[in-house]
MARDOTI-419624 format. One record per residue (C-alpha): x, z negated, y negated; chain; residue number from 1. Coordinates in steps of 0.25 Angstrom, whole numbers. Layout:
<nodes>
{xx=X; zz=Z; yy=Y; chain=A; n=NUM}
...
</nodes>
This chain:
<nodes>
{xx=-232; zz=19; yy=-47; chain=A; n=1}
{xx=-231; zz=7; yy=-38; chain=A; n=2}
{xx=-234; zz=16; yy=-25; chain=A; n=3}
{xx=-223; zz=26; yy=-29; chain=A; n=4}
{xx=-213; zz=16; yy=-31; chain=A; n=5}
{xx=-215; zz=10; yy=-18; chain=A; n=6}
{xx=-215; zz=25; yy=-12; chain=A; n=7}
{xx=-202; zz=28; yy=-19; chain=A; n=8}
{xx=-195; zz=14; yy=-15; chain=A; n=9}
{xx=-200; zz=16; yy=-1; chain=A; n=10}
{xx=-195; zz=29; yy=0; chain=A; n=11}
{xx=-180; zz=24; yy=-7; chain=A; n=12}
{xx=-180; zz=14; yy=5; chain=A; n=13}
{xx=-182; zz=24; yy=15; chain=A; n=14}
{xx=-172; zz=33; yy=9; chain=A; n=15}
{xx=-162; zz=21; yy=9; chain=A; n=16}
{xx=-164; zz=20; yy=23; chain=A; n=17}
{xx=-162; zz=33; yy=27; chain=A; n=18}
{xx=-147; zz=32; yy=20; chain=A; n=19}
{xx=-145; zz=18; yy=26; chain=A; n=20}
{xx=-148; zz=23; yy=40; chain=A; n=21}
{xx=-141; zz=36; yy=38; chain=A; n=22}
{xx=-128; zz=29; yy=33; chain=A; n=23}
{xx=-130; zz=18; yy=45; chain=A; n=24}
{xx=-136; zz=29; yy=55; chain=A; n=25}
{xx=-125; zz=27; yy=67; chain=A; n=26}
{xx=-124; zz=11; yy=65; chain=A; n=27}
{xx=-138; zz=10; yy=65; chain=A; n=28}
{xx=-142; zz=19; yy=77; chain=A; n=29}
{xx=-130; zz=11; yy=84; chain=A; n=30}
{xx=-137; zz=-3; yy=80; chain=A; n=31}
{xx=-151; zz=1; yy=81; chain=A; n=32}
{xx=-150; zz=7; yy=96; chain=A; n=33}
{xx=-159; zz=18; yy=92; chain=A; n=34}
{xx=-160; zz=29; yy=102; chain=A; n=35}
{xx=-151; zz=42; yy=98; chain=A; n=36}
{xx=-152; zz=56; yy=102; chain=A; n=37}
{xx=-142; zz=65; yy=108; chain=A; n=38}
{xx=-135; zz=67; yy=94; chain=A; n=39}
{xx=-135; zz=52; yy=91; chain=A; n=40}
{xx=-147; zz=51; yy=81; chain=A; n=41}
{xx=-158; zz=43; yy=82; chain=A; n=42}
{xx=-168; zz=48; yy=93; chain=A; n=43}
{xx=-180; zz=47; yy=84; chain=A; n=44}
{xx=-174; zz=53; yy=71; chain=A; n=45}
{xx=-184; zz=63; yy=70; chain=A; n=46}
{xx=-196; zz=54; yy=73; chain=A; n=47}
{xx=-202; zz=52; yy=59; chain=A; n=48}
{xx=-209; zz=38; yy=62; chain=A; n=49}
{xx=-196; zz=29; yy=58; chain=A; n=50}
{xx=-195; zz=37; yy=45; chain=A; n=51}
{xx=-209; zz=37; yy=42; chain=A; n=52}
{xx=-209; zz=21; yy=46; chain=A; n=53}
{xx=-198; zz=19; yy=37; chain=A; n=54}
{xx=-202; zz=26; yy=25; chain=A; n=55}
{xx=-215; zz=19; yy=27; chain=A; n=56}
{xx=-209; zz=6; yy=28; chain=A; n=57}
{xx=-200; zz=7; yy=16; chain=A; n=58}
{xx=-213; zz=12; yy=9; chain=A; n=59}
{xx=-220; zz=-2; yy=14; chain=A; n=60}
{xx=-208; zz=-10; yy=10; chain=A; n=61}
{xx=-207; zz=-4; yy=-4; chain=A; n=62}
{xx=-223; zz=-7; yy=-6; chain=A; n=63}
{xx=-220; zz=-21; yy=-2; chain=A; n=64}
{xx=-208; zz=-23; yy=-11; chain=A; n=65}
{xx=-215; zz=-18; yy=-23; chain=A; n=66}
{xx=-227; zz=-27; yy=-20; chain=A; n=67}
{xx=-217; zz=-38; yy=-20; chain=A; n=68}
{xx=-210; zz=-33; yy=-33; chain=A; n=69}
{xx=-221; zz=-32; yy=-39; chain=A; n=70}
{xx=-226; zz=-47; yy=-36; chain=A; n=71}
{xx=-212; zz=-51; yy=-39; chain=A; n=72}
{xx=-209; zz=-44; yy=-51; chain=A; n=73}
{xx=-197; zz=-36; yy=-46; chain=A; n=74}
{xx=-197; zz=-25; yy=-56; chain=A; n=75}
{xx=-181; zz=-22; yy=-59; chain=A; n=76}
{xx=-172; zz=-15; yy=-51; chain=A; n=77}
{xx=-164; zz=-27; yy=-49; chain=A; n=78}
{xx=-175; zz=-35; yy=-45; chain=A; n=79}
{xx=-179; zz=-24; yy=-35; chain=A; n=80}
{xx=-165; zz=-23; yy=-29; chain=A; n=81}
{xx=-163; zz=-37; yy=-28; chain=A; n=82}
{xx=-178; zz=-39; yy=-22; chain=A; n=83}
{xx=-176; zz=-26; yy=-13; chain=A; n=84}
{xx=-163; zz=-32; yy=-8; chain=A; n=85}
{xx=-169; zz=-45; yy=-5; chain=A; n=86}
{xx=-182; zz=-41; yy=2; chain=A; n=87}
{xx=-173; zz=-33; yy=11; chain=A; n=88}
{xx=-162; zz=-42; yy=15; chain=A; n=89}
{xx=-171; zz=-54; yy=15; chain=A; n=90}
{xx=-184; zz=-50; yy=19; chain=A; n=91}
{xx=-182; zz=-38; yy=28; chain=A; n=92}
{xx=-169; zz=-38; yy=34; chain=A; n=93}
{xx=-171; zz=-52; yy=40; chain=A; n=94}
{xx=-182; zz=-46; yy=48; chain=A; n=95}
{xx=-173; zz=-35; yy=53; chain=A; n=96}
{xx=-162; zz=-44; yy=57; chain=A; n=97}
{xx=-174; zz=-54; yy=64; chain=A; n=98}
{xx=-180; zz=-41; yy=72; chain=A; n=99}
{xx=-167; zz=-37; yy=76; chain=A; n=100}
{xx=-160; zz=-50; yy=79; chain=A; n=101}
{xx=-170; zz=-53; yy=89; chain=A; n=102}
{xx=-170; zz=-39; yy=95; chain=A; n=103}
{xx=-156; zz=-41; yy=98; chain=A; n=104}
{xx=-152; zz=-29; yy=87; chain=A; n=105}
{xx=-138; zz=-29; yy=81; chain=A; n=106}
{xx=-133; zz=-34; yy=68; chain=A; n=107}
{xx=-130; zz=-20; yy=64; chain=A; n=108}
{xx=-145; zz=-15; yy=64; chain=A; n=109}
{xx=-149; zz=-27; yy=57; chain=A; n=110}
{xx=-138; zz=-24; yy=46; chain=A; n=111}
{xx=-142; zz=-10; yy=46; chain=A; n=112}
{xx=-158; zz=-11; yy=46; chain=A; n=113}
{xx=-157; zz=-25; yy=37; chain=A; n=114}
{xx=-149; zz=-16; yy=27; chain=A; n=115}
{xx=-157; zz=-5; yy=26; chain=A; n=116}
{xx=-169; zz=-16; yy=24; chain=A; n=117}
{xx=-161; zz=-23; yy=13; chain=A; n=118}
{xx=-155; zz=-11; yy=5; chain=A; n=119}
{xx=-169; zz=-2; yy=8; chain=A; n=120}
{xx=-177; zz=-15; yy=1; chain=A; n=121}
{xx=-166; zz=-15; yy=-11; chain=A; n=122}
{xx=-168; zz=0; yy=-13; chain=A; n=123}
{xx=-183; zz=-2; yy=-12; chain=A; n=124}
{xx=-183; zz=-13; yy=-21; chain=A; n=125}
{xx=-175; zz=-5; yy=-31; chain=A; n=126}
{xx=-185; zz=8; yy=-31; chain=A; n=127}
{xx=-197; zz=-2; yy=-33; chain=A; n=128}
{xx=-191; zz=-7; yy=-46; chain=A; n=129}
{xx=-186; zz=7; yy=-51; chain=A; n=130}
{xx=-201; zz=12; yy=-52; chain=A; n=131}
</nodes>
């Protein structure tokens, strides 16, 4: 059952990312400097590697969060939401900000990607505690 909850939580985090980046697509493309094709869409949009990597990454994050939740007795929806939010905001997002700051990336990109990390981990934390 634990594997299934990790899988569901990872897929939910990935799905949240699809929504997040669809809503923020234009701002993200401008801030990230991703190469665009003639239609104005990312040039690599048909390449499955980023999508597979993202899904696999979300499942790995969900697996580690489940392990941390188990060790910390995080077993209610409220605890899962707060813990997921904290993991995203205080563990993942600072690393993103550090990498992007040294790489001279825009503040907008830091906020967009840090926001996904924060709220994606929140969704994963919610899903882990629902099962």
